[in-house]
C-alpha positions as CSV (number, residue, x, y, z in Angstrom):
1,M,126.9,263.5,-13.8
2,W,128.2,266.3,-12.8
3,L,125.1,268.5,-14.0
4,S,122.8,266.1,-12.2
5,S,125.1,266.5,-8.4
6,R,125.0,270.4,-8.9
7,L,121.3,270.6,-9.5
8,E,121.2,268.5,-6.3
9,A,123.2,270.8,-4.4
10,D,121.8,274.0,-5.2
11,I,118.3,272.0,-4.1
12,I,119.7,271.1,-0.9
13,S,121.2,274.4,0.4
14,P,120.7,277.5,-1.9
15,D,123.3,278.9,0.9
16,M,126.4,277.2,-0.5
17,N,129.2,279.4,-0.7
18,K,132.3,279.3,-3.0
19,Y,135.7,278.3,-2.1
20,E,139.1,278.0,-3.9
21,L,141.1,275.1,-2.0
22,T,144.7,274.5,-3.2
23,L,147.0,271.6,-1.9
24,V,150.4,270.6,-1.5
25,L,151.7,267.4,-1.5
26,D,155.4,266.1,-1.8
27,G,156.9,266.9,-5.1
28,K,157.5,263.3,-5.2
29,A,154.2,262.0,-4.7
30,G,152.8,259.4,-7.5
31,A,149.8,259.2,-9.4
32,A,148.5,256.9,-5.9
33,K,149.1,259.2,-3.3
34,K,147.1,262.2,-5.4
35,K,144.2,259.7,-6.2
36,K,144.3,259.0,-2.4
37,V,143.7,262.6,-1.4
38,T,141.3,263.8,-4.0
39,E,139.2,260.6,-3.1
40,N,139.2,261.9,0.8
41,L,138.4,265.4,-0.2
42,D,135.4,263.8,-2.4
43,K,134.2,261.7,0.9
44,V,134.7,265.0,3.3
45,L,132.7,267.3,0.8
46,K,130.1,264.3,0.2
47,L,129.4,264.3,4.0
48,F,128.6,267.9,3.9
49,K,126.6,268.1,0.9
50,G,129.4,270.3,-1.0
51,V,130.4,269.5,-4.7
52,V,133.9,270.3,-6.7
53,T,133.1,272.7,-9.6
54,E,136.5,272.6,-11.2
55,T,139.4,271.1,-10.6
56,K,143.1,272.1,-11.9
57,E,146.6,270.1,-11.5
58,W,148.9,272.7,-11.6
59,G,152.0,270.3,-11.9
60,V,155.3,270.5,-9.6
61,K,156.9,273.7,-8.5
62,E,160.1,274.2,-6.6
63,L,159.2,275.4,-2.8
64,A,160.5,279.1,-2.0
65,Y,161.7,277.1,1.0
66,K,162.3,273.3,2.3
67,I,159.0,271.8,4.3
68,G,160.4,269.2,6.4
69,K,161.9,267.2,3.8
70,S,160.6,268.7,0.6
71,D,162.0,270.5,-1.9
72,T,159.2,271.0,-4.2
73,G,155.5,270.5,-4.0
74,L,152.8,269.1,-6.3
75,Y,150.0,271.5,-6.6
76,L,146.0,270.8,-6.7
77,Y,143.9,273.1,-7.1
78,F,140.2,273.2,-6.5
79,E,137.0,275.2,-6.9
80,I,134.6,274.1,-4.2
81,E,131.1,274.9,-3.3
82,L,130.0,274.0,0.4
83,D,128.0,275.0,3.4
84,P,129.8,277.1,5.8
85,A,128.7,274.2,8.6
86,G,130.9,271.9,6.5
87,V,134.2,274.5,6.3
88,K,135.3,274.0,9.9
89,A,135.0,270.1,9.3
90,L,136.6,270.2,5.9
91,N,139.7,272.6,7.4
92,D,140.6,270.4,10.3
93,K,140.3,267.0,8.2
94,L,143.0,268.6,6.3
95,R,144.5,270.0,8.9
96,T,145.6,266.5,10.2
97,D,145.9,264.8,6.6
98,P,149.4,263.4,6.2
99,D,149.7,263.5,3.1
100,L,149.5,267.3,2.9
101,I,152.5,269.3,3.4
102,R,150.2,272.3,2.8
103,F,147.2,273.6,2.2
104,L,145.0,276.6,1.3
105,L,141.1,277.0,2.0
106,I,139.8,280.8,0.7
107,R,136.2,281.9,0.4
108,K,135.4,283.7,-2.9
109,D,133.4,286.6,-3.3
110,K,129.6,286.5,-4.5
């Protein structure tokens, strides 16, 4: 299934760029919250014909400083391919997501 969605994405828009997305949730976040955030990301990417190519969970790490009430953060890493037009919408969605305490979206070099 991953291969078919990957091929569809290449056929739809060969101009897709590769991005790295790192999400930080509260360290006390459970599996349900992690799943909810991941599903929301998939919905937004699907809407803009993007695809997740790789996912890694970096685990819970201590934060350098307290963010809100959080001393620890659960780090999730995604490599995604997305049309440049969808990046702003994804950025806006991530900015307004109350489950995230931080995120970083960067474009990878070609």
